[in-house]
ZAFI-761664 format. One record per residue (C-alpha): residue in one letter; x, y, z. Coordinates in steps of 0.2 Angstrom, whole numbers, m for minus. Last residue first. Example, Ala and Ser with C-alpha at 12.3 -4.5 7.8 and 13.67 -1.06 7.14 Angstrom:
BEGIN
@code = S	c1 = 68	c2 = m5	c3 = 36
@code = A	c1 = 62	c2 = m22	c3 = 39
END
This chain:
BEGIN
@code = Y	c1 = 5	c2 = 150	c3 = m63
@code = A	c1 = 11	c2 = 166	c3 = m72
@code = S	c1 = m1	c2 = 176	c3 = m83
@code = R	c1 = m11	c2 = 187	c3 = m72
@code = D	c1 = 3	c2 = 191	c3 = m59
@code = N	c1 = 16	c2 = 194	c3 = m72
@code = A	c1 = 25	c2 = 208	c3 = m64
@code = E	c1 = 23	c2 = 200	c3 = m46
@code = I	c1 = 29	c2 = 183	c3 = m53
@code = F	c1 = 44	c2 = 191	c3 = m61
@code = A	c1 = 49	c2 = 201	c3 = m46
@code = T	c1 = 47	c2 = 185	c3 = m35
@code = T	c1 = 60	c2 = 177	c3 = m46
@code = V	c1 = 61	c2 = 163	c3 = m59
@code = K	c1 = 79	c2 = 161	c3 = m65
@code = G	c1 = 84	c2 = 156	c3 = m82
@code = A	c1 = 80	c2 = 143	c3 = m95
@code = M	c1 = 63	c2 = 141	c3 = m104
@code = K	c1 = 70	c2 = 142	c3 = m122
@code = S	c1 = 84	c2 = 130	c3 = m118
@code = Y	c1 = 72	c2 = 118	c3 = m110
@code = A	c1 = 61	c2 = 118	c3 = m125
@code = W	c1 = 76	c2 = 115	c3 = m137
@code = S	c1 = 82	c2 = 100	c3 = m126
@code = T	c1 = 65	c2 = 93	c3 = m125
@code = Y	c1 = 63	c2 = 94	c3 = m144
@code = A	c1 = 80	c2 = 85	c3 = m147
@code = I	c1 = 76	c2 = 72	c3 = m134
@code = V	c1 = 59	c2 = 68	c3 = m142
@code = I	c1 = 66	c2 = 68	c3 = m159
@code = P	c1 = 80	c2 = 56	c3 = m154
@code = T	c1 = 67	c2 = 44	c3 = m147
@code = F	c1 = 56	c2 = 45	c3 = m163
@code = I	c1 = 67	c2 = 36	c3 = m176
@code = L	c1 = 76	c2 = 23	c3 = m166
@code = A	c1 = 60	c2 = 20	c3 = m156
@code = A	c1 = 50	c2 = 17	c3 = m172
@code = W	c1 = 64	c2 = 5	c3 = m178
@code = F	c1 = 63	c2 = m5	c3 = m162
@code = M	c1 = 44	c2 = m5	c3 = m162
@code = V	c1 = 44	c2 = m14	c3 = m179
@code = G	c1 = 57	c2 = m27	c3 = m173
@code = L	c1 = 49	c2 = m30	c3 = m156
@code = T	c1 = 32	c2 = m33	c3 = m165
@code = L	c1 = 39	c2 = m44	c3 = m178
@code = H	c1 = 48	c2 = m55	c3 = m166
@code = S	c1 = 33	c2 = m57	c3 = m155
@code = S	c1 = 30	c2 = m49	c3 = m139
@code = V	c1 = 40	c2 = m52	c3 = m123
@code = S	c1 = 38	c2 = m61	c3 = m106
@code = D	c1 = 48	c2 = m76	c3 = m110
@code = W	c1 = 66	c2 = m71	c3 = m113
@code = V	c1 = 67	c2 = m55	c3 = m102
@code = T	c1 = 60	c2 = m64	c3 = m88
@code = L	c1 = 43	c2 = m67	c3 = m80
@code = S	c1 = 42	c2 = m79	c3 = m65
@code = S	c1 = 29	c2 = m92	c3 = m67
@code = R	c1 = 43	c2 = m105	c3 = m63
@code = P	c1 = 45	c2 = m97	c3 = m45
@code = D	c1 = 27	c2 = m101	c3 = m40
@code = S	c1 = 21	c2 = m91	c3 = m25
@code = S	c1 = 36	c2 = m79	c3 = m25
@code = S	c1 = 35	c2 = m75	c3 = m43
@code = P	c1 = 49	c2 = m64	c3 = m51
@code = M	c1 = 44	c2 = m50	c3 = m62
@code = V	c1 = 58	c2 = m44	c3 = m74
@code = F	c1 = 71	c2 = m58	c3 = m72
@code = P	c1 = 86	c2 = m59	c3 = m84
@code = F	c1 = 93	c2 = m48	c3 = m75
@code = M	c1 = 88	c2 = m45	c3 = m57
@code = A	c1 = 104	c2 = m38	c3 = m50
@code = V	c1 = 107	c2 = m28	c3 = m66
@code = G	c1 = 90	c2 = m20	c3 = m66
@code = A	c1 = 91	c2 = m15	c3 = m48
@code = T	c1 = 108	c2 = m8	c3 = m50
@code = G	c1 = 103	c2 = 2	c3 = m65
@code = I	c1 = 89	c2 = 11	c3 = m56
@code = I	c1 = 101	c2 = 16	c3 = m42
@code = G	c1 = 116	c2 = 20	c3 = m54
@code = L	c1 = 106	c2 = 30	c3 = m66
@code = E	c1 = 97	c2 = 40	c3 = m52
@code = A	c1 = 114	c2 = 44	c3 = m44
@code = L	c1 = 120	c2 = 50	c3 = m61
@code = G	c1 = 105	c2 = 62	c3 = m62
@code = S	c1 = 109	c2 = 67	c3 = m44
@code = G	c1 = 127	c2 = 72	c3 = m50
@code = I	c1 = 121	c2 = 81	c3 = m65
@code = F	c1 = 109	c2 = 92	c3 = m54
@code = A	c1 = 124	c2 = 95	c3 = m42
@code = L	c1 = 134	c2 = 100	c3 = m57
@code = V	c1 = 121	c2 = 113	c3 = m62
@code = P	c1 = 118	c2 = 118	c3 = m44
@code = Y	c1 = 136	c2 = 123	c3 = m39
@code = R	c1 = 133	c2 = 130	c3 = m22
@code = R	c1 = 148	c2 = 122	c3 = m13
@code = A	c1 = 136	c2 = 111	c3 = m2
@code = A	c1 = 126	c2 = 107	c3 = m18
@code = M	c1 = 142	c2 = 102	c3 = m27
@code = F	c1 = 147	c2 = 91	c3 = m13
@code = L	c1 = 130	c2 = 83	c3 = m11
@code = A	c1 = 129	c2 = 80	c3 = m30
@code = L	c1 = 146	c2 = 72	c3 = m31
@code = L	c1 = 142	c2 = 61	c3 = m16
@code = G	c1 = 126	c2 = 55	c3 = m25
@code = G	c1 = 135	c2 = 53	c3 = m42
@code = G	c1 = 148	c2 = 43	c3 = m34
@code = F	c1 = 136	c2 = 32	c3 = m24
@code = A	c1 = 125	c2 = 28	c3 = m38
@code = V	c1 = 140	c2 = 27	c3 = m51
@code = G	c1 = 147	c2 = 14	c3 = m39
@code = P	c1 = 131	c2 = 5	c3 = m39
@code = V	c1 = 134	c2 = 3	c3 = m58
@code = L	c1 = 153	c2 = 1	c3 = m57
@code = W	c1 = 150	c2 = m16	c3 = m48
@code = L	c1 = 146	c2 = m22	c3 = m66
@code = L	c1 = 164	c2 = m23	c3 = m70
@code = P	c1 = 165	c2 = m38	c3 = m58
@code = H	c1 = 155	c2 = m49	c3 = m71
@code = A	c1 = 151	c2 = m66	c3 = m63
@code = K	c1 = 151	c2 = m59	c3 = m46
@code = F	c1 = 140	c2 = m44	c3 = m51
@code = N	c1 = 128	c2 = m55	c3 = m60
@code = A	c1 = 127	c2 = m67	c3 = m45
@code = L	c1 = 123	c2 = m53	c3 = m32
@code = W	c1 = 104	c2 = m56	c3 = m34
@code = A	c1 = 107	c2 = m74	c3 = m31
@code = G	c1 = 113	c2 = m71	c3 = m13
@code = A	c1 = 102	c2 = m84	c3 = m5
@code = Q	c1 = 93	c2 = m95	c3 = m18
@code = I	c1 = 76	c2 = m97	c3 = m25
@code = S	c1 = 75	c2 = m110	c3 = m39
@code = V	c1 = 67	c2 = m108	c3 = m56
@code = T	c1 = 62	c2 = m121	c3 = m69
@code = K	c1 = 57	c2 = m117	c3 = m87
@code = D	c1 = 43	c2 = m118	c3 = m99
@code = L	c1 = 30	c2 = m110	c3 = m89
@code = P	c1 = 35	c2 = m92	c3 = m95
@code = N	c1 = 32	c2 = m97	c3 = m113
@code = P	c1 = 40	c2 = m85	c3 = m126
@code = L	c1 = 45	c2 = m92	c3 = m143
@code = A	c1 = 63	c2 = m97	c3 = m142
@code = A	c1 = 78	c2 = m86	c3 = m146
@code = P	c1 = 84	c2 = m85	c3 = m128
@code = D	c1 = 84	c2 = m104	c3 = m127
@code = V	c1 = 85	c2 = m108	c3 = m109
@code = A	c1 = 91	c2 = m124	c3 = m101
@code = S	c1 = 84	c2 = m126	c3 = m83
@code = T	c1 = 90	c2 = m119	c3 = m67
@code = I	c1 = 84	c2 = m101	c3 = m69
@code = V	c1 = 90	c2 = m92	c3 = m53
@code = Y	c1 = 80	c2 = m81	c3 = m41
@code = G	c1 = 86	c2 = m70	c3 = m27
@code = K	c1 = 84	c2 = m72	c3 = m8
@code = I	c1 = 84	c2 = m56	c3 = 2
@code = G	c1 = 92	c2 = m56	c3 = 19
@code = L	c1 = 111	c2 = m53	c3 = 18
@code = S	c1 = 115	c2 = m46	c3 = 1
@code = V	c1 = 98	c2 = m38	c3 = m1
@code = W	c1 = 98	c2 = m30	c3 = 16
@code = V	c1 = 116	c2 = m24	c3 = 14
@code = G	c1 = 110	c2 = m16	c3 = m3
@code = A	c1 = 95	c2 = m8	c3 = 5
@code = L	c1 = 105	c2 = m1	c3 = 19
@code = A	c1 = 117	c2 = 7	c3 = 6
@code = F	c1 = 102	c2 = 14	c3 = m4
@code = A	c1 = 94	c2 = 21	c3 = 12
@code = L	c1 = 110	c2 = 30	c3 = 18
@code = L	c1 = 113	c2 = 37	c3 = 0
@code = M	c1 = 96	c2 = 43	c3 = m2
@code = V	c1 = 95	c2 = 50	c3 = 16
@code = S	c1 = 111	c2 = 60	c3 = 13
@code = G	c1 = 104	c2 = 67	c3 = m4
@code = F	c1 = 87	c2 = 71	c3 = 5
@code = I	c1 = 96	c2 = 82	c3 = 19
@code = L	c1 = 109	c2 = 90	c3 = 8
@code = A	c1 = 96	c2 = 94	c3 = m6
@code = A	c1 = 84	c2 = 101	c3 = 7
@code = K	c1 = 97	c2 = 113	c3 = 13
@code = R	c1 = 100	c2 = 118	c3 = m5
@code = A	c1 = 82	c2 = 121	c3 = m8
@code = R	c1 = 80	c2 = 132	c3 = 7
@code = E	c1 = 95	c2 = 142	c3 = 1
@code = Q	c1 = 87	c2 = 144	c3 = m17
@code = I	c1 = 71	c2 = 149	c3 = m9
@code = E	c1 = 80	c2 = 162	c3 = 2
@code = G	c1 = 89	c2 = 170	c3 = m13
@code = E	c1 = 88	c2 = 163	c3 = m30
@code = T	c1 = 78	c2 = 151	c3 = m41
@code = R	c1 = 80	c2 = 140	c3 = m56
@code = I	c1 = 97	c2 = 131	c3 = m53
@code = M	c1 = 94	c2 = 128	c3 = m35
@code = L	c1 = 76	c2 = 122	c3 = m39
@code = Y	c1 = 84	c2 = 108	c3 = m50
@code = N	c1 = 95	c2 = 103	c3 = m36
@code = A	c1 = 80	c2 = 101	c3 = m24
@code = G	c1 = 70	c2 = 91	c3 = m38
@code = H	c1 = 85	c2 = 79	c3 = m39
@code = F	c1 = 85	c2 = 77	c3 = m20
@code = T	c1 = 66	c2 = 75	c3 = m20
@code = L	c1 = 68	c2 = 61	c3 = m33
@code = M	c1 = 81	c2 = 51	c3 = m24
@code = S	c1 = 73	c2 = 54	c3 = m7
@code = L	c1 = 56	c2 = 47	c3 = m13
@code = S	c1 = 64	c2 = 32	c3 = m22
@code = V	c1 = 76	c2 = 27	c3 = m8
@code = V	c1 = 62	c2 = 29	c3 = 5
@code = G	c1 = 51	c2 = 18	c3 = m6
@code = A	c1 = 65	c2 = 5	c3 = m6
@code = L	c1 = 64	c2 = 6	c3 = 13
@code = L	c1 = 45	c2 = 3	c3 = 12
@code = A	c1 = 48	c2 = m12	c3 = 1
@code = F	c1 = 60	c2 = m19	c3 = 14
@code = P	c1 = 48	c2 = m16	c3 = 28
@code = N	c1 = 32	c2 = m23	c3 = 20
@code = L	c1 = 19	c2 = m12	c3 = 12
@code = L	c1 = 15	c2 = m24	c3 = m3
@code = G	c1 = 6	c2 = m35	c3 = 9
@code = W	c1 = m6	c2 = m21	c3 = 12
@code = F	c1 = m12	c2 = m22	c3 = m6
@code = S	c1 = m15	c2 = m40	c3 = m5
@code = G	c1 = m7	c2 = m56	c3 = m12
@code = T	c1 = m13	c2 = m71	c3 = m23
@code = Y	c1 = m12	c2 = m63	c3 = m40
@code = V	c1 = m18	c2 = m75	c3 = m54
@code = P	c1 = m11	c2 = m73	c3 = m72
@code = M	c1 = m20	c2 = m82	c3 = m86
@code = L	c1 = m7	c2 = m91	c3 = m96
@code = N	c1 = m19	c2 = m105	c3 = m102
@code = D	c1 = m11	c2 = m117	c3 = m90
@code = Q	c1 = m13	c2 = m105	c3 = m75
@code = F	c1 = 0	c2 = m93	c3 = m71
@code = H	c1 = 6	c2 = m88	c3 = m54
@code = F	c1 = 6	c2 = m73	c3 = m43
@code = P	c1 = 14	c2 = m68	c3 = m26
@code = V	c1 = 27	c2 = m55	c3 = m31
@code = G	c1 = 45	c2 = m59	c3 = m28
@code = Q	c1 = 57	c2 = m50	c3 = m15
@code = L	c1 = 66	c2 = m39	c3 = m28
@code = L	c1 = 50	c2 = m36	c3 = m36
@code = N	c1 = 42	c2 = m30	c3 = m20
@code = G	c1 = 56	c2 = m17	c3 = m17
@code = F	c1 = 53	c2 = m11	c3 = m35
@code = A	c1 = 35	c2 = m8	c3 = m32
@code = V	c1 = 38	c2 = 1	c3 = m15
@code = G	c1 = 50	c2 = 12	c3 = m25
@code = F	c1 = 37	c2 = 17	c3 = m37
@code = I	c1 = 25	c2 = 19	c3 = m23
@code = L	c1 = 35	c2 = 32	c3 = m14
@code = A	c1 = 38	c2 = 43	c3 = m30
@code = P	c1 = 20	c2 = 42	c3 = m34
@code = V	c1 = 15	c2 = 48	c3 = m17
@code = A	c1 = 27	c2 = 62	c3 = m15
@code = G	c1 = 24	c2 = 72	c3 = m31
@code = G	c1 = 5	c2 = 72	c3 = m33
@code = V	c1 = 3	c2 = 73	c3 = m14
@code = F	c1 = 14	c2 = 89	c3 = m13
@code = L	c1 = 4	c2 = 96	c3 = m28
@code = G	c1 = m12	c2 = 93	c3 = m17
@code = W	c1 = m3	c2 = 101	c3 = m3
@code = D	c1 = m1	c2 = 117	c3 = m13
@code = W	c1 = m19	c2 = 115	c3 = m20
@code = A	c1 = m26	c2 = 116	c3 = m2
@code = S	c1 = m15	c2 = 131	c3 = 2
@code = R	c1 = m21	c2 = 140	c3 = m13
@code = W	c1 = m39	c2 = 137	c3 = m9
@code = V	c1 = m37	c2 = 142	c3 = 9
@code = P	c1 = m27	c2 = 158	c3 = 5
@code = N	c1 = m40	c2 = 164	c3 = m8
@code = N	c1 = m35	c2 = 173	c3 = m24
@code = V	c1 = m43	c2 = 160	c3 = m35
@code = K	c1 = m34	c2 = 157	c3 = m52
@code = S	c1 = m18	c2 = 153	c3 = m43
@code = R	c1 = m21	c2 = 134	c3 = m40
@code = Y	c1 = m31	c2 = 131	c3 = m55
@code = D	c1 = m19	c2 = 126	c3 = m69
@code = F	c1 = m5	c2 = 118	c3 = m58
@code = G	c1 = m16	c2 = 110	c3 = m46
@code = V	c1 = m28	c2 = 103	c3 = m59
@code = P	c1 = m14	c2 = 96	c3 = m69
@code = R	c1 = m5	c2 = 89	c3 = m54
@code = F	c1 = m19	c2 = 83	c3 = m42
@code = F	c1 = m24	c2 = 69	c3 = m54
@code = L	c1 = m6	c2 = 62	c3 = m51
@code = A	c1 = m11	c2 = 56	c3 = m33
@code = W	c1 = m27	c2 = 47	c3 = m40
@code = L	c1 = m16	c2 = 39	c3 = m53
@code = V	c1 = m3	c2 = 33	c3 = m41
@code = A	c1 = m16	c2 = 26	c3 = m29
@code = L	c1 = m24	c2 = 17	c3 = m44
@code = M	c1 = m7	c2 = 9	c3 = m47
@code = A	c1 = m6	c2 = 4	c3 = m29
@code = W	c1 = m23	c2 = m3	c3 = m30
@code = Y	c1 = m20	c2 = m14	c3 = m45
@code = F	c1 = m2	c2 = m19	c3 = m41
@code = G	c1 = m5	c2 = m38	c3 = m44
@code = S	c1 = m17	c2 = m35	c3 = m59
@code = F	c1 = m8	c2 = m21	c3 = m67
@code = A	c1 = 9	c2 = m30	c3 = m64
@code = T	c1 = 2	c2 = m46	c3 = m72
@code = A	c1 = m5	c2 = m38	c3 = m88
@code = Y	c1 = 10	c2 = m27	c3 = m91
@code = V	c1 = 22	c2 = m41	c3 = m87
@code = L	c1 = 13	c2 = m52	c3 = m99
@code = P	c1 = 13	c2 = m39	c3 = m112
@code = W	c1 = 31	c2 = m35	c3 = m112
@code = A	c1 = 36	c2 = m26	c3 = m128
@code = A	c1 = 19	c2 = m17	c3 = m131
@code = F	c1 = 12	c2 = m15	c3 = m114
@code = I	c1 = 29	c2 = m11	c3 = m107
@code = A	c1 = 33	c2 = 2	c3 = m120
@code = G	c1 = 16	c2 = 10	c3 = m118
@code = G	c1 = 19	c2 = 12	c3 = m99
@code = G	c1 = 36	c2 = 19	c3 = m103
@code = T	c1 = 29	c2 = 31	c3 = m116
@code = I	c1 = 16	c2 = 38	c3 = m104
@code = F	c1 = 29	c2 = 41	c3 = m90
@code = W	c1 = 42	c2 = 48	c3 = m102
@code = V	c1 = 29	c2 = 59	c3 = m111
@code = Q	c1 = 24	c2 = 66	c3 = m93
@code = N	c1 = 39	c2 = 77	c3 = m96
@code = G	c1 = 29	c2 = 88	c3 = m107
@code = D	c1 = 16	c2 = 90	c3 = m94
@code = W	c1 = 29	c2 = 97	c3 = m82
@code = H	c1 = 36	c2 = 109	c3 = m95
@code = P	c1 = 28	c2 = 127	c3 = m91
@code = G	c1 = 24	c2 = 124	c3 = m73
@code = V	c1 = 42	c2 = 117	c3 = m68
@code = T	c1 = 50	c2 = 133	c3 = m61
@code = N	c1 = 33	c2 = 142	c3 = m61
@code = I	c1 = 28	c2 = 131	c3 = m46
@code = V	c1 = 43	c2 = 136	c3 = m35
@code = V	c1 = 40	c2 = 155	c3 = m39
@code = R	c1 = 22	c2 = 153	c3 = m36
@code = R	c1 = 27	c2 = 146	c3 = m19
@code = E	c1 = 37	c2 = 161	c3 = m16
@code = V	c1 = 23	c2 = 173	c3 = m20
@code = D	c1 = 11	c2 = 164	c3 = m8
@code = T	c1 = 24	c2 = 164	c3 = 6
@code = R	c1 = 35	c2 = 151	c3 = 14
@code = G	c1 = 40	c2 = 142	c3 = m2
@code = V	c1 = 54	c2 = 129	c3 = 2
@code = F	c1 = 42	c2 = 118	c3 = 13
@code = P	c1 = 25	c2 = 118	c3 = 4
@code = L	c1 = 33	c2 = 115	c3 = m13
@code = L	c1 = 46	c2 = 102	c3 = m8
@code = T	c1 = 36	c2 = 87	c3 = m14
@code = G	c1 = 31	c2 = 97	c3 = m30
@code = V	c1 = 49	c2 = 101	c3 = m34
@code = G	c1 = 53	c2 = 82	c3 = m32
@code = M	c1 = 39	c2 = 77	c3 = m43
@code = D	c1 = 45	c2 = 89	c3 = m57
@code = H	c1 = 63	c2 = 82	c3 = m54
@code = G	c1 = 57	c2 = 65	c3 = m57
@code = D	c1 = 47	c2 = 69	c3 = m73
@code = M	c1 = 64	c2 = 72	c3 = m82
@code = V	c1 = 77	c2 = 62	c3 = m73
@code = A	c1 = 66	c2 = 48	c3 = m66
@code = F	c1 = 56	c2 = 47	c3 = m82
@code = G	c1 = 71	c2 = 46	c3 = m93
@code = L	c1 = 78	c2 = 33	c3 = m82
@code = L	c1 = 62	c2 = 22	c3 = m84
@code = L	c1 = 63	c2 = 25	c3 = m102
@code = I	c1 = 81	c2 = 20	c3 = m103
@code = G	c1 = 77	c2 = 4	c3 = m93
@code = V	c1 = 63	c2 = 0	c3 = m106
@code = L	c1 = 76	c2 = 3	c3 = m120
@code = L	c1 = 89	c2 = m9	c3 = m111
@code = W	c1 = 76	c2 = m23	c3 = m109
@code = W	c1 = 70	c2 = m19	c3 = m127
@code = I	c1 = 88	c2 = m22	c3 = m134
@code = I	c1 = 90	c2 = m38	c3 = m125
@code = K	c1 = 74	c2 = m45	c3 = m132
@code = L	c1 = 79	c2 = m38	c3 = m149
@code = T	c1 = 95	c2 = m47	c3 = m148
@code = E	c1 = 87	c2 = m64	c3 = m145
@code = Y	c1 = 74	c2 = m62	c3 = m159
@code = D	c1 = 87	c2 = m58	c3 = m172
@code = L	c1 = 88	c2 = m41	c3 = m180
@code = M	c1 = 78	c2 = m37	c3 = m196
END
């Protein structure tokens, strides 16, 4: 079995991969849902948009469910603390996600304009609200979350739901929302044609520009106005986890320390800007597949930038810095991480292979003629 320190690093990387998989796969579904009321002007056009993701959106939820399960199993203290501190935010995400299965399955079963319009806006909520809240959560992580541990390691959250909606967190929410909507617009360009494709292209140019501008502004804000966290005591990465067995200080510019210590890491935000600019250029030139690849790279760079900046912190505490959770002290046992590692090594390639096969079978354009010819069977 791999040593404990190595497994802690591996699971930090694996959780990051799951977050990226969720952003790329389920993210474009959410982006399509966000754009639904705007790129589809008629009922048939909206059915075209829905049917670009309808056959596979639920399969993409695997990334979301697996990510939550991996955090629960690999980082139990993070799971317990996050679901306590972000309780109402998580409920808002779940309530919004409820619109997706019901909306996809029942939206077109009743031929009534009011009924269908209501579910169109429900699918919009199911795409836009989770995308926004995920970004708000990351924004709060970078600022520190108001919680602390009691001596028995019981987490105590001292903040409020409205406290999460601070200016920097909302800016991070704009980054997340525009990022996923940009990705969804590029996907729509691949799967549609005509006026719908052109509206999706215009949406891609708008949301891609907003994403790059908001990400740049967030980077400046972090470098000039957001203090980071630094472990100031000796750390044994192979030791048994105890989040209270360390000292932590809050310092200006600390979130840039990893980039300064390892200059090659500046390539990570470089990928975000490079991928975003590539996607914008390809969308403008009407190369949707390359635009989709570019927006996927932008997602990799944006998520990776947050992870690299915070490492080794996972959930910093603003009210008691030493309670901050890190890669070293928030994890499960050596045995648990080892068993999960081999399970992930076996099943992750299977999931990727099956997903690739499914997408190859569902490839191609969705047109208004197809919807009209399959009125009873299409979404």
